[in-house]
C-alpha positions, 0 to 999 in steps of 0.5 A, a space after each residue: 500500500 502506498 500512503 501519501 501525505 500532503 505537507 504545506 510547501 512552506 514547511 517542507 524546508 524546515 522539516 527537511 533540516 531536522 530529518 535526513 529522510 522525511 519519508 522514513 521518519 514519518 513511517 517510523 513514527 506511524 509504526 511506533 504509534 501503531 505498536 503503542 496502540 497494539 495494532 502491530 507486533 514487534 515483528 510486524 514493525 520490523 517488516 514494515 520498516 524493512 529492518 534486519 533484526 528485532 533489535 533494530 525494531 526495538 531501537 526505532 520504537 525506543 527512539 519514539 518512546 514506544 517501549 517494546 513489551 514482549 507478549 507470550 506470542 512474541 516469545 514463542 515466535 522468537 523461539 520458533 525463529 531461533 529453532 529454524 535458524 539453528 536447523 538451517 545453520 546445521 
């Protein structure tokens, strides 16, 4: 899905001074808000932001004040992923 935002032209220059990548900053803020509202899991945030690891996702969420919590489902999912990784590595 592609989402488009409209920002008044007179604000764009000011915003670009504070953000290296305005599109990425907006996407991160949206993902963090969705995570805080429990609409997205940590894994979904990782996928949405195309991040390499859960730790990268946790860092982004922490930067936005959305402290990651770990549900039982997430812990079991992590355990399954680790088992798959170990199996693939052997």
